[in-house]
Backbone as a chain_set.jsonl record, in Angstrom:
{"seq": "MKIILIEDEVQARESLKKMLNLVNPETEVLFESGHITNSIEFLKTNTVDLVFLDLHLEDGTGFDLLNSFPNRSFKVIITTAYDDKAVEAYRSNAADYLLKPINPYDLEDAIKRVKKQLKLEELTKKVEEPLTLKTTNSFIRILPSDIIRLEADGAYTCFITQKEDLLISKNLQYYQNMLGMCFLRVHQSHLVRQDQIQSVKGKELHLSNGDVVPVSIRKKQFVIESLQ", "coords": {"N": [[-2.471, 8.861, 6.738], [-3.367, 5.749, 7.941], [-3.61, 4.379, 11.115], [-2.996, 1.943, 13.733], [-2.85, 1.342, 17.261], [-1.207, -0.83, 19.342], [-0.897, -1.519, 22.45], [-0.48, -2.116, 25.858], [-0.33, -0.396, 27.993], [-2.115, 2.226, 29.06], [-1.384, 4.882, 29.519], [0.976, 5.066, 28.049], [-0.035, 4.722, 25.474], [-1.597, 7.06, 25.211], [0.389, 9.001, 25.389], [1.879, 8.397, 23.082], [-0.022, 8.972, 21.099], [-0.265, 11.746, 21.402], [2.312, 12.578, 20.671], [2.341, 11.685, 18.019], [0.419, 13.351, 16.936], [1.777, 15.729, 17.001], [4.142, 15.326, 15.426], [3.214, 14.279, 13.067], [0.53, 15.291, 11.979], [-1.477, 14.489, 10.194], [-2.101, 11.84, 10.57], [-4.375, 9.14, 11.26], [-5.843, 7.558, 13.866], [-7.2, 4.501, 13.936], [-7.838, 2.426, 15.625], [-7.26, 1.068, 18.87], [-5.612, -0.955, 21.285], [-4.881, -3.216, 24.016], [-4.534, -5.842, 23.639], [-3.667, -8.851, 21.895], [-5.397, -10.657, 20.532], [-7.916, -9.371, 19.775], [-6.816, -7.386, 18.235], [-5.675, -8.742, 16.078], [-8.031, -9.716, 14.912], [-9.207, -7.286, 14.154], [-7.36, -6.378, 12.222], [-7.707, -8.28, 10.275], [-10.03, -7.573, 9.031], [-9.936, -4.937, 8.317], [-8.353, -2.209, 6.6], [-5.188, -0.926, 7.044], [-2.398, 1.372, 7.31], [-0.202, 1.46, 9.016], [1.073, -0.09, 11.947], [1.594, 0.391, 15.329], [3.355, -1.423, 17.595], [3.563, -2.974, 20.64], [5.713, -5.278, 22.34], [5.224, -6.88, 24.563], [2.337, -7.991, 25.744], [-1.042, -8.274, 27.078], [-2.229, -10.734, 26.43], [-0.363, -12.204, 25.024], [2.498, -12.002, 22.77], [3.994, -9.406, 20.724], [5.117, -10.647, 18.551], [3.455, -12.788, 18.065], [1.362, -11.607, 16.727], [2.722, -10.622, 14.434], [3.518, -13.031, 13.267], [1.071, -13.957, 12.5], [0.496, -12.6, 10.235], [2.188, -13.111, 7.774], [2.523, -12.195, 5.158], [1.925, -9.472, 5.171], [0.308, -6.366, 4.339], [0.48, -3.999, 5.672], [2.647, -1.701, 7.464], [4.935, -2.077, 10.254], [5.855, -0.698, 13.332], [7.847, -1.375, 15.981], [7.369, -0.866, 19.442], [8.931, -0.708, 22.453], [10.184, -1.386, 25.769], [12.401, -2.894, 25.923], [15.587, -3.814, 24.701], [16.511, -6.105, 23.503], [15.325, -7.502, 21.472], [15.582, -6.59, 18.924], [16.876, -7.667, 16.627], [15.299, -9.928, 16.071], [12.908, -8.61, 15.559], [13.472, -7.164, 13.186], [13.959, -9.285, 11.502], [11.423, -10.162, 11.273], [10.455, -8.388, 9.549], [9.828, -5.829, 10.526], [9.329, -2.317, 10.285], [10.6, -0.44, 11.847], [12.165, 0.083, 15.096], [11.495, 1.187, 18.129], [12.628, 2.4, 21.198], [11.231, 2.641, 24.463], [11.364, 5.258, 26.929], [9.789, 6.865, 24.196], [11.574, 8.773, 21.903], [10.667, 11.825, 20.466], [11.906, 12.762, 18.126], [13.054, 10.462, 17.06], [10.707, 9.096, 16.559], [9.557, 10.724, 14.593], [11.438, 10.392, 12.515], [11.085, 7.66, 12.033], [8.437, 7.581, 11.099], [8.752, 9.038, 8.739], [10.361, 7.272, 7.272], [8.587, 5.114, 6.962], [6.561, 6.334, 5.46], [7.997, 6.836, 3.117], [8.531, 4.216, 2.284], [5.906, 3.291, 1.814], [5.145, 5.001, -0.246], [6.979, 4.261, -2.205], [6.193, 1.609, -2.646], [3.678, 2.079, -3.707], [4.361, 3.387, -6.061], [5.694, 1.292, -7.282], [3.603, -0.496, -7.766], [2.311, 0.879, -9.766], [3.953, 0.559, -11.93], [3.839, -2.049, -12.706], [3.281, -3.259, -15.103], [4.059, -5.809, -17.4], [7.32, -6.13, -18.885], [8.488, -6.518, -22.193], [11.215, -8.12, -23.31], [13.913, -8.3, -25.592], [16.121, -10.751, -26.332], [19.131, -12.198, -27.76], [18.076, -14.355, -29.103], [15.388, -14.697, -28.497], [12.138, -13.64, -27.127], [11.269, -12.268, -24.022], [9.097, -11.944, -21.249], [8.92, -9.985, -18.378], [8.27, -8.918, -14.98], [8.628, -5.623, -13.577], [9.067, -5.752, -10.788], [10.514, -8.05, -10.497], [13.051, -7.398, -11.168], [16.322, -6.75, -10.081], [18.593, -5.157, -10.578], [20.122, -3.166, -13.21], [22.696, -3.242, -15.652], [24.952, -1.462, -17.652], [26.258, -2.528, -20.785], [28.074, -1.727, -23.043], [26.334, -1.081, -26.009], [24.322, -2.617, -25.108], [22.18, -3.93, -22.455], [22.465, -5.436, -19.329], [20.213, -7.307, -17.542], [19.742, -8.014, -14.243], [17.96, -10.249, -12.549], [15.51, -11.701, -10.263], [15.585, -14.361, -10.943], [17.323, -14.907, -13.132], [20.053, -13.788, -15.291], [19.938, -11.471, -17.941], [20.864, -10.524, -21.197], [20.2, -7.734, -23.008], [19.181, -6.095, -26.01], [19.219, -3.135, -25.969], [20.118, 0.209, -24.895], [21.145, 1.399, -21.565], [19.995, 3.869, -20.815], [17.587, 3.907, -22.185], [16.014, 2.051, -20.781], [16.036, 3.203, -18.258], [14.424, 5.461, -18.657], [12.047, 4.154, -19.165], [11.448, 2.653, -16.835], [11.304, 4.372, -14.616], [10.638, 6.062, -11.427], [11.103, 4.161, -9.403], [13.527, 3.08, -9.767], [16.962, 3.802, -9.382], [19.492, 5.73, -10.863], [22.55, 5.086, -10.149], [25.075, 5.224, -10.95], [27.086, 5.779, -13.855], [26.969, 3.406, -15.26], [25.105, 1.827, -13.973], [21.869, 0.953, -12.906], [19.594, 0.765, -10.345], [17.105, -0.999, -8.527], [15.287, 0.7, -6.125], [14.342, -0.342, -3.643], [15.962, -2.511, -3.295], [18.374, -1.833, -2.266], [20.544, -2.299, 0.359], [22.561, -1.143, 1.933], [24.871, 1.653, 2.085], [28.204, 1.881, 1.561], [31.06, 3.546, 1.725], [32.228, 3.895, -1.478], [30.442, 2.136, -2.516], [27.427, 0.253, -3.139], [25.47, -2.028, -1.36], [23.499, -4.73, -2.133], [20.295, -6.485, -1.863], [20.52, -9.074, -2.864], [23.111, -9.722, -2.469], [24.871, -8.619, -4.271], [27.363, -6.175, -5.084], [27.649, -2.885, -6.051], [29.112, -0.071, -7.751], [28.838, 3.36, -6.614], [28.55, 6.575, -7.846], [30.419, 9.545, -6.968], [28.998, 11.876, -7.379], [26.383, 10.987, -7.302], [26.024, 9.85, -4.812], [25.077, 11.24, -2.438], [22.459, 11.791, -3.194], [21.445, 9.2, -3.385], [21.655, 8.351, -0.688], [19.874, 10.156, 0.546], [17.518, 9.298, -0.656], [17.104, 6.896, 0.592], [16.499, 7.49, 3.185]], "CA": [[-1.969, 7.544, 7.099], [-4.254, 5.071, 8.887], [-2.746, 3.761, 12.119], [-3.57, 1.364, 14.952], [-1.915, 1.281, 18.378], [-1.354, -2.034, 20.157], [-0.092, -1.17, 23.626], [-1.323, -2.4, 27.018], [-0.248, 0.688, 28.96], [-2.957, 3.321, 28.571], [-0.611, 6.131, 29.543], [1.908, 5.016, 26.916], [-0.836, 4.961, 24.266], [-1.961, 8.475, 25.162], [1.614, 9.747, 25.099], [2.207, 8.171, 21.68], [-0.986, 9.721, 20.277], [0.094, 13.167, 21.467], [3.506, 12.778, 19.852], [1.941, 11.53, 16.618], [-0.302, 14.554, 16.536], [2.758, 16.791, 16.82], [5.123, 15.077, 14.359], [2.542, 13.895, 11.823], [-0.877, 15.562, 12.323], [-2.448, 13.892, 9.275], [-2.385, 10.439, 10.886], [-5.706, 8.828, 11.805], [-5.808, 6.346, 14.692], [-8.457, 3.784, 13.707], [-8.11, 1.381, 16.614], [-6.207, 0.888, 19.865], [-5.917, -2.091, 22.152], [-3.787, -3.82, 24.76], [-4.643, -7.297, 23.447], [-3.304, -9.388, 20.585], [-6.496, -11.36, 19.864], [-8.85, -8.485, 19.066], [-6.049, -6.636, 17.237], [-5.598, -9.606, 14.895], [-9.356, -9.713, 14.281], [-9.397, -5.991, 13.503], [-6.522, -6.303, 11.03], [-8.233, -9.192, 9.251], [-11.224, -7.022, 8.38], [-9.751, -3.51, 8.068], [-7.122, -1.833, 5.909], [-4.415, 0.105, 7.738], [-1.069, 1.605, 6.752], [0.876, 1.306, 9.988], [0.751, -0.602, 13.275], [2.56, 0.534, 16.415], [3.171, -2.706, 18.271], [4.356, -3.334, 21.814], [6.052, -6.705, 22.282], [4.726, -7.598, 25.747], [0.926, -7.627, 25.867], [-1.786, -9.012, 28.099], [-2.578, -12.102, 26.02], [0.632, -12.755, 24.109], [3.579, -11.094, 22.387], [3.843, -8.782, 19.416], [5.524, -11.588, 17.501], [2.278, -13.597, 17.734], [0.645, -10.869, 15.684], [3.534, -10.608, 13.214], [3.47, -14.373, 12.671], [-0.271, -14.171, 11.938], [0.413, -11.889, 8.95], [3.517, -13.215, 7.148], [2.532, -11.432, 3.905], [1.103, -8.309, 5.501], [0.409, -5.161, 3.52], [0.722, -2.859, 6.549], [3.961, -1.576, 8.082], [4.927, -2.24, 11.709], [6.914, -0.103, 14.143], [7.872, -1.962, 17.317], [7.614, 0.059, 20.554], [9.19, -1.579, 23.597], [11.182, -0.941, 26.751], [13.49, -3.866, 25.915], [16.415, -3.652, 23.502], [17.11, -7.39, 23.141], [14.527, -8.177, 20.442], [15.674, -5.825, 17.676], [17.213, -8.551, 15.499], [14.103, -10.722, 15.777], [11.923, -7.7, 14.986], [13.816, -6.881, 11.792], [13.761, -10.535, 10.75], [9.973, -10.245, 11.039], [10.156, -7.289, 8.613], [9.355, -4.586, 11.143], [9.892, -1.144, 9.617], [11.473, 0.265, 12.782], [12.194, -0.452, 16.464], [11.646, 2.354, 18.994], [12.707, 2.086, 22.625], [10.537, 3.535, 25.385], [10.402, 6.255, 26.451], [10.038, 7.165, 22.788], [12.069, 10.101, 21.564], [9.837, 12.329, 19.366], [12.691, 12.874, 16.892], [13.135, 9.105, 16.513], [9.37, 8.791, 16.038], [9.395, 11.453, 13.334], [12.265, 9.721, 11.503], [10.459, 6.374, 11.707], [7.265, 7.876, 10.274], [9.244, 9.434, 7.412], [10.795, 6.062, 6.571], [7.398, 4.348, 6.583], [5.921, 7.051, 4.35], [8.786, 6.613, 1.908], [8.3, 2.832, 1.868], [4.557, 3.198, 1.263], [5.152, 5.7, -1.532], [7.724, 3.434, -3.147], [5.352, 0.461, -3.001], [2.611, 2.571, -4.581], [4.978, 3.604, -7.37], [5.986, -0.021, -7.85], [2.339, -1.035, -8.287], [1.951, 1.588, -10.994], [4.809, 0.146, -13.046], [3.86, -3.501, -12.747], [3.021, -3.804, -16.433], [5.212, -6.611, -17.814], [8.198, -5.662, -19.949], [8.878, -7.515, -23.191], [12.632, -7.923, -23.574], [14.429, -9.08, -26.722], [17.485, -11.251, -26.237], [19.669, -12.513, -29.092], [17.333, -15.404, -29.82], [14.026, -14.894, -28.008], [11.458, -12.561, -26.427], [10.96, -12.662, -22.649], [8.293, -10.98, -20.508], [9.186, -9.994, -16.945], [7.698, -7.816, -14.219], [9.645, -4.762, -12.959], [9.352, -6.175, -9.418], [11.471, -9.155, -10.543], [14.367, -6.853, -11.511], [17.141, -6.253, -8.978], [19.386, -4.042, -11.087], [20.503, -3.2, -14.615], [24.076, -2.809, -15.828], [25.282, -1.17, -19.047], [27.291, -3.346, -21.43], [28.135, -1.111, -24.372], [25.009, -0.74, -26.517], [23.399, -3.575, -24.522], [21.912, -3.808, -21.026], [22.318, -6.705, -18.615], [19.184, -7.318, -16.501], [19.939, -8.98, -13.158], [16.622, -10.447, -12.001], [15.43, -12.669, -9.173], [15.743, -15.73, -11.448], [18.381, -15.096, -14.118], [20.626, -12.596, -15.913], [19.537, -11.389, -19.339], [21.526, -9.489, -21.981], [19.135, -7.183, -23.847], [19.763, -5.257, -27.055], [18.967, -1.696, -25.918], [21.032, 0.785, -23.908], [20.651, 1.588, -20.201], [19.155, 5.061, -20.745], [16.262, 3.537, -22.685], [15.256, 1.387, -19.709], [15.851, 4.168, -17.175], [13.24, 6.249, -19.004], [10.872, 3.292, -19.126], [11.149, 2.104, -15.518], [10.841, 5.47, -13.781], [11.161, 6.498, -10.129], [11.456, 3.063, -8.496], [14.908, 2.709, -10.069], [17.896, 4.907, -9.225], [20.739, 5.696, -11.639], [23.541, 5.308, -9.101], [26.388, 5.291, -11.596], [26.919, 5.825, -15.308], [26.726, 2.057, -15.804], [24.267, 1.018, -13.085], [20.521, 1.371, -12.531], [19.264, -0.161, -9.259], [15.789, -0.822, -7.925], [15.544, 1.388, -4.867], [14.094, -1.155, -2.454], [16.95, -3.588, -3.212], [19.594, -1.31, -1.644], [20.626, -2.614, 1.78], [23.434, -0.199, 2.63], [25.854, 2.421, 1.32], [29.483, 1.803, 2.268], [32.088, 4.173, 0.905], [31.843, 4.102, -2.878], [29.734, 0.929, -2.937], [26.089, -0.083, -2.669], [25.284, -3.455, -1.109], [22.122, -5.027, -2.498], [19.649, -7.577, -1.128], [20.942, -10.383, -3.385], [24.537, -9.898, -2.221], [25.68, -7.879, -5.237], [27.95, -4.891, -4.696], [27.81, -2.064, -7.249], [29.687, 1.243, -7.427], [27.991, 4.548, -6.632], [29.397, 7.709, -8.187], [30.486, 10.597, -5.957], [27.93, 12.834, -7.677], [25.077, 10.381, -7.014], [25.989, 9.219, -3.494], [24.204, 11.951, -1.513], [21.093, 11.579, -3.674], [21.059, 7.834, -2.999], [21.471, 8.337, 0.771], [18.622, 10.868, 0.85], [16.403, 8.466, -1.125], [16.928, 5.781, 1.521], [16.119, 7.976, 4.517]], "C": [[-2.854, 6.939, 8.191], [-3.436, 4.171, 9.811], [-3.573, 3.031, 13.167], [-2.465, 1.257, 16.0], [-2.197, 0.037, 19.209], [-0.369, -1.91, 21.317], [-0.957, -1.348, 24.865], [-1.235, -1.347, 28.122], [-1.003, 1.901, 28.41], [-2.18, 4.63, 28.515], [0.37, 6.196, 28.374], [1.182, 5.268, 25.6], [-1.16, 6.438, 24.12], [-0.749, 9.342, 24.823], [1.992, 9.617, 23.628], [1.261, 8.941, 20.771], [-0.662, 11.208, 20.261], [1.311, 13.46, 20.597], [3.19, 12.656, 18.365], [1.241, 12.775, 16.102], [0.653, 15.717, 16.285], [3.643, 16.558, 15.597], [4.472, 14.734, 13.03], [1.028, 14.048, 11.997], [-1.903, 14.879, 11.417], [-2.706, 12.411, 9.531], [-3.767, 10.289, 11.509], [-5.619, 7.506, 12.573], [-7.171, 5.667, 14.593], [-8.848, 2.881, 14.868], [-6.954, 1.369, 17.603], [-6.621, -0.204, 20.848], [-4.671, -2.511, 22.916], [-3.747, -5.322, 24.592], [-4.281, -7.697, 22.019], [-4.533, -9.905, 19.841], [-7.418, -10.412, 19.107], [-8.13, -7.602, 18.046], [-5.92, -7.436, 15.942], [-6.942, -9.612, 14.165], [-9.619, -8.404, 13.561], [-8.61, -5.926, 12.191], [-7.0, -7.225, 9.908], [-9.369, -8.57, 8.451], [-11.105, -5.531, 8.056], [-8.4, -3.252, 7.395], [-6.438, -0.708, 6.669], [-3.055, 0.243, 7.056], [0.037, 1.209, 7.719], [0.341, 0.833, 11.336], [1.902, -0.284, 14.221], [2.321, -0.629, 17.372], [4.129, -2.878, 19.444], [4.624, -4.841, 21.759], [5.461, -7.5, 23.427], [3.305, -7.12, 26.043], [0.198, -8.586, 26.798], [-2.054, -10.463, 27.721], [-1.591, -12.694, 25.02], [1.737, -11.75, 23.83], [3.294, -10.489, 21.02], [4.207, -9.714, 18.278], [4.379, -12.542, 17.137], [1.475, -12.926, 16.625], [1.423, -10.877, 14.369], [3.479, -11.955, 12.505], [2.109, -14.684, 12.065], [-0.433, -13.517, 10.571], [1.771, -11.926, 8.252], [3.634, -12.404, 5.861], [1.736, -10.142, 4.061], [1.356, -7.137, 4.557], [0.716, -3.936, 4.364], [2.157, -2.882, 7.091], [3.832, -1.674, 9.6], [6.126, -1.519, 12.315], [6.799, -0.684, 15.55], [8.136, -0.855, 18.343], [7.769, -0.777, 21.816], [10.215, -0.953, 24.537], [12.421, -1.828, 26.73], [14.267, -3.762, 24.6], [16.988, -4.969, 22.985], [16.354, -8.136, 22.041], [14.636, -7.498, 19.08], [15.944, -6.725, 16.477], [15.991, -9.371, 15.083], [13.027, -9.86, 15.12], [12.216, -7.437, 13.515], [13.706, -8.124, 10.925], [12.277, -10.748, 10.439], [9.492, -9.098, 10.158], [9.469, -6.098, 9.282], [10.052, -3.414, 10.471], [10.854, -0.394, 10.527], [11.278, -0.306, 14.183], [12.502, 0.716, 17.388], [11.631, 1.932, 20.457], [11.95, 3.126, 23.446], [11.512, 4.032, 26.457], [10.781, 6.738, 25.048], [10.481, 8.612, 22.623], [11.254, 10.629, 20.376], [10.596, 12.477, 18.053], [12.86, 11.504, 16.234], [11.794, 8.701, 15.909], [9.161, 9.47, 14.694], [10.199, 10.811, 12.218], [11.64, 8.402, 11.067], [9.244, 6.568, 10.81], [7.691, 8.247, 8.855], [9.669, 8.214, 6.606], [9.601, 5.237, 6.107], [6.688, 5.017, 5.411], [6.656, 6.804, 3.034], [8.581, 5.193, 1.387], [6.929, 2.673, 1.214], [4.477, 3.853, -0.109], [5.855, 4.868, -2.592], [6.902, 2.227, -3.587], [4.221, 0.876, -3.935], [3.147, 2.82, -5.987], [5.257, 2.278, -8.068], [4.729, -0.641, -8.45], [1.984, -0.408, -9.63], [2.794, 1.158, -12.187], [4.868, -1.377, -13.153], [3.375, -4.089, -14.073], [4.245, -4.603, -16.873], [6.014, -5.932, -18.924], [8.468, -6.814, -20.913], [10.305, -7.214, -23.607], [13.09, -8.84, -24.7], [15.88, -9.466, -26.461], [17.969, -11.58, -27.649], [18.827, -13.526, -29.842], [15.899, -15.612, -29.319], [13.449, -13.601, -27.442], [11.043, -13.075, -25.048], [10.144, -11.563, -21.99], [8.591, -11.119, -19.014], [8.49, -8.805, -16.295], [8.82, -6.949, -13.645], [10.015, -5.19, -11.541], [10.303, -7.364, -9.362], [12.904, -8.673, -10.795], [15.076, -6.365, -10.248], [17.948, -5.034, -9.423], [19.639, -4.23, -12.578], [21.924, -2.654, -14.735], [24.363, -2.616, -17.315], [26.404, -2.088, -19.534], [27.391, -2.865, -22.874], [26.762, -0.653, -24.809], [23.93, -1.666, -25.961], [23.179, -3.254, -23.037], [21.765, -5.202, -20.429], [21.287, -6.522, -17.505], [19.535, -8.4, -15.486], [18.608, -9.097, -12.437], [16.67, -11.461, -10.854], [15.765, -14.082, -9.645], [16.971, -15.932, -12.329], [18.931, -13.751, -14.563], [20.315, -12.629, -17.403], [20.299, -10.266, -20.023], [20.558, -9.018, -23.057], [19.702, -6.122, -24.79], [19.213, -3.832, -27.1], [19.834, -1.117, -24.805], [20.343, 1.089, -22.585], [19.705, 2.787, -20.103], [17.733, 4.763, -21.202], [15.419, 2.937, -21.559], [15.089, 2.289, -18.487], [14.605, 5.012, -17.439], [11.963, 5.43, -18.87], [10.462, 2.927, -17.696], [10.783, 3.172, -14.49], [11.43, 5.502, -12.385], [11.559, 5.372, -9.185], [12.905, 2.625, -8.679], [15.798, 3.943, -10.022], [19.119, 4.69, -10.114], [21.864, 6.073, -10.67], [24.942, 5.511, -9.667], [26.126, 5.313, -13.097], [26.501, 4.472, -15.881], [25.731, 1.233, -15.006], [22.943, 1.707, -12.759], [19.998, 0.33, -11.548], [17.851, 0.088, -8.76], [15.964, -0.37, -6.483], [15.375, 0.485, -3.659], [15.029, -2.356, -2.333], [18.244, -3.133, -2.542], [19.542, -1.571, -0.144], [21.47, -1.602, 2.546], [24.34, 0.513, 1.634], [27.136, 2.423, 2.138], [30.576, 2.359, 1.363], [31.574, 4.462, -0.491], [31.046, 2.917, -3.429], [28.32, 0.872, -2.375], [26.025, -1.596, -2.492], [23.8, -3.76, -1.276], [21.613, -6.28, -1.794], [20.088, -8.956, -1.611], [22.427, -10.65, -3.173], [25.435, -9.176, -3.201], [26.205, -6.587, -4.624], [28.196, -4.102, -5.975], [28.385, -0.707, -6.848], [28.611, 2.329, -7.425], [28.908, 5.737, -6.898], [29.35, 8.755, -7.08], [29.324, 11.562, -6.137], [26.562, 12.31, -7.274], [24.924, 9.941, -5.561], [25.017, 9.92, -2.541], [22.744, 11.78, -1.894], [20.585, 10.202, -3.262], [20.779, 7.768, -1.503], [20.168, 9.004, 1.152], [17.401, 10.051, 0.435], [16.108, 7.327, -0.167], [16.443, 6.22, 2.889], [14.606, 8.095, 4.68]], "O": [[-3.062, 7.55, 9.239], [-2.674, 3.317, 9.357], [-4.7, 3.426, 13.465], [-1.291, 1.1, 15.664], [-3.303, -0.13, 19.722], [0.827, -2.165, 21.173], [-2.055, -0.795, 24.93], [-1.994, -1.406, 29.09], [-0.587, 2.518, 27.43], [-2.314, 5.395, 27.56], [0.569, 7.256, 27.782], [1.707, 5.941, 24.714], [-1.018, 7.007, 23.038], [-0.857, 10.302, 24.06], [2.379, 10.598, 22.994], [1.698, 9.509, 19.77], [-0.773, 11.857, 19.221], [1.346, 14.458, 19.877], [3.701, 13.422, 17.549], [1.452, 13.195, 14.964], [0.378, 16.586, 15.457], [3.872, 17.48, 14.815], [5.095, 14.876, 11.978], [0.319, 13.052, 12.146], [-3.057, 14.704, 11.807], [-3.456, 11.783, 8.783], [-4.261, 11.187, 12.191], [-5.351, 6.459, 11.984], [-8.17, 6.182, 15.096], [-10.027, 2.601, 15.08], [-5.809, 1.625, 17.233], [-7.794, -0.357, 21.191], [-3.548, -2.201, 22.517], [-3.021, -6.012, 25.308], [-4.558, -6.971, 21.064], [-4.699, -9.627, 18.654], [-7.679, -10.622, 17.922], [-8.751, -7.121, 17.098], [-6.039, -6.885, 14.848], [-6.984, -9.523, 12.938], [-10.193, -8.403, 12.472], [-9.132, -5.474, 11.172], [-6.728, -6.976, 8.734], [-9.643, -8.987, 7.326], [-12.062, -4.925, 7.574], [-7.436, -3.988, 7.602], [-7.036, 0.34, 6.911], [-2.618, -0.646, 6.325], [1.077, 0.691, 7.313], [-0.701, 1.292, 11.804], [3.048, -0.643, 13.953], [1.219, -0.797, 17.896], [5.346, -2.921, 19.267], [3.832, -5.59, 21.187], [5.218, -8.697, 23.273], [3.093, -6.006, 26.523], [0.762, -9.584, 27.247], [-2.101, -11.332, 28.592], [-1.946, -13.59, 24.253], [1.897, -10.77, 24.556], [2.466, -10.992, 20.26], [3.676, -9.596, 17.174], [4.339, -13.051, 16.018], [0.975, -13.582, 15.712], [0.845, -11.113, 13.309], [3.401, -12.011, 11.278], [1.994, -15.567, 11.215], [-1.369, -13.825, 9.834], [2.438, -10.898, 8.144], [4.729, -11.97, 5.506], [0.963, -9.771, 3.177], [2.462, -6.948, 4.05], [1.17, -2.925, 3.828], [2.792, -3.934, 7.167], [2.774, -1.397, 10.166], [7.263, -1.699, 11.877], [5.785, -0.509, 16.224], [9.011, -0.013, 18.145], [6.839, -1.481, 22.21], [11.008, -0.1, 24.138], [13.389, -1.552, 27.438], [13.678, -3.638, 23.527], [17.862, -4.959, 22.118], [16.698, -9.271, 21.711], [13.859, -7.804, 18.175], [15.318, -6.569, 15.428], [15.687, -9.493, 13.897], [12.315, -10.324, 14.229], [11.308, -7.483, 12.685], [13.393, -8.027, 9.738], [11.923, -11.424, 9.473], [8.291, -8.859, 10.03], [8.628, -5.439, 8.672], [11.231, -3.503, 10.126], [11.81, 0.219, 10.054], [10.35, -1.076, 14.43], [13.638, 1.189, 17.434], [10.742, 1.204, 20.899], [12.013, 4.324, 23.17], [12.408, 3.287, 26.854], [11.951, 6.987, 24.761], [9.853, 9.54, 23.132], [11.158, 9.938, 19.362], [10.008, 12.336, 16.981], [12.817, 11.389, 15.009], [11.749, 8.042, 14.87], [8.644, 8.858, 13.76], [9.711, 10.691, 11.094], [11.658, 8.06, 9.885], [9.042, 5.805, 9.865], [7.066, 7.821, 7.884], [9.385, 8.12, 5.412], [9.597, 4.72, 4.99], [6.263, 4.342, 4.474], [6.042, 6.592, 1.988], [8.468, 4.988, 0.178], [6.798, 2.005, 0.188], [3.83, 3.336, -1.02], [5.395, 4.776, -3.73], [6.911, 1.861, -4.763], [3.846, 0.131, -4.841], [2.487, 2.51, -6.978], [5.081, 2.149, -9.28], [4.783, -1.243, -9.522], [1.434, -1.066, -10.514], [2.397, 1.367, -13.333], [5.855, -1.926, -13.644], [3.091, -5.284, -14.155], [5.368, -4.118, -16.734], [5.457, -5.251, -19.785], [8.653, -7.955, -20.488], [10.575, -6.166, -24.193], [12.707, -10.009, -24.758], [16.756, -8.605, -26.378], [17.286, -11.272, -28.626], [18.848, -13.566, -31.072], [15.26, -16.601, -29.68], [14.153, -12.602, -27.291], [10.528, -14.186, -24.924], [10.453, -10.382, -22.145], [8.527, -12.213, -18.454], [8.162, -7.819, -16.956], [9.863, -7.479, -13.262], [11.161, -5.012, -11.128], [10.848, -7.666, -8.3], [13.855, -9.441, -10.654], [14.486, -5.647, -9.441], [17.981, -4.013, -8.736], [19.404, -5.302, -13.135], [22.311, -1.73, -14.019], [24.061, -3.483, -18.135], [27.355, -2.383, -18.81], [26.873, -3.494, -23.797], [26.088, 0.077, -24.083], [22.756, -1.522, -26.3], [23.881, -2.433, -22.448], [21.035, -6.041, -20.957], [21.464, -5.679, -16.626], [19.617, -9.577, -15.837], [18.17, -8.15, -11.783], [17.726, -12.002, -10.524], [16.184, -14.916, -8.842], [17.596, -16.992, -12.291], [18.36, -12.704, -14.258], [20.414, -13.673, -18.048], [20.375, -9.16, -19.487], [20.142, -9.797, -23.914], [20.588, -5.353, -24.417], [18.786, -3.37, -28.158], [20.24, -1.83, -23.887], [19.117, 1.046, -22.487], [18.712, 2.725, -19.378], [16.778, 5.316, -20.655], [14.247, 3.28, -21.406], [14.108, 2.158, -17.755], [13.815, 5.247, -16.524], [10.916, 5.962, -18.501], [9.273, 2.893, -17.378], [10.014, 2.89, -13.572], [12.551, 5.047, -12.156], [12.301, 5.62, -8.234], [13.448, 1.892, -7.853], [15.443, 4.996, -10.551], [19.708, 3.609, -10.123], [22.093, 7.254, -10.41], [25.865, 5.913, -8.959], [25.056, 4.906, -13.55], [25.768, 4.406, -16.867], [25.521, 0.06, -15.314], [22.907, 2.88, -12.39], [19.958, -0.858, -11.87], [17.438, 1.234, -8.588], [16.702, -0.986, -5.714], [16.187, 0.541, -2.735], [14.917, -3.135, -1.387], [19.121, -3.955, -2.276], [18.621, -1.128, 0.542], [21.138, -1.242, 3.675], [24.55, 0.055, 0.51], [27.158, 2.906, 3.27], [30.967, 1.736, 0.375], [30.597, 5.19, -0.663], [30.977, 2.713, -4.641], [28.048, 1.374, -1.285], [26.467, -2.353, -3.356], [22.95, -3.132, -0.644], [22.386, -7.037, -1.207], [20.034, -9.918, -0.844], [22.952, -11.665, -3.63], [26.647, -9.12, -2.994], [25.568, -5.988, -3.757], [28.873, -4.585, -6.883], [28.168, -0.248, -5.726], [27.61, 2.233, -8.135], [29.937, 5.884, -6.238], [28.368, 8.847, -6.343], [28.732, 12.015, -5.158], [25.673, 13.093, -6.94], [23.805, 9.682, -5.116], [24.208, 9.252, -1.897], [21.885, 11.64, -1.024], [19.437, 10.054, -2.843], [19.773, 7.191, -1.089], [19.427, 8.486, 1.989], [16.365, 10.104, 1.098], [14.979, 6.839, -0.115], [16.012, 5.382, 3.682], [14.129, 8.49, 5.744]]}, "num_chains": 1, "name": "protein.A"}
């Protein structure tokens, strides 16, 4: 995993590097800085997996950097001594928010989550071949990334996508085999794209589009582990 550290306290940077070496020795620190400007320039010309980003820097804030990359490919973990910016950080799609002094166990959990997100995105890229779906009166081509979830309807399958719902004339198992690891069979009648799950509450999954679907008792622990 290729990492950069944006932190204006040298001692804090050194401490973070030591912890990274302990909890995830295969990380490679490509760049470190206490300034926003040269960090932005580095990110424009280099490919990285993860950025550790302090919010209060010598020439600006961490949000200045986040706003410079609205469609960024890299993940960001905020590291700060202040706990009042967590909501803003998550709205900026930060992967995690660690308070200083950083707990090594929290750091390890954050790294695991980022690795899982990166792996899921890589799997998603591999299944981005369009699907040709047959409805009752037409053929439609969609990308797997447009699918939020699938729901069994007898011998048919209902596709709930970003744009519309489609009733397709094949069963749910057929599409589970086709779509692969990015989709979780959370219930006998429900197949959900993993990155669309927002939370697990009791016997329900809450999805990014506001849908709530049941999760079977047998599948619940598997789903929770997949999200960690």
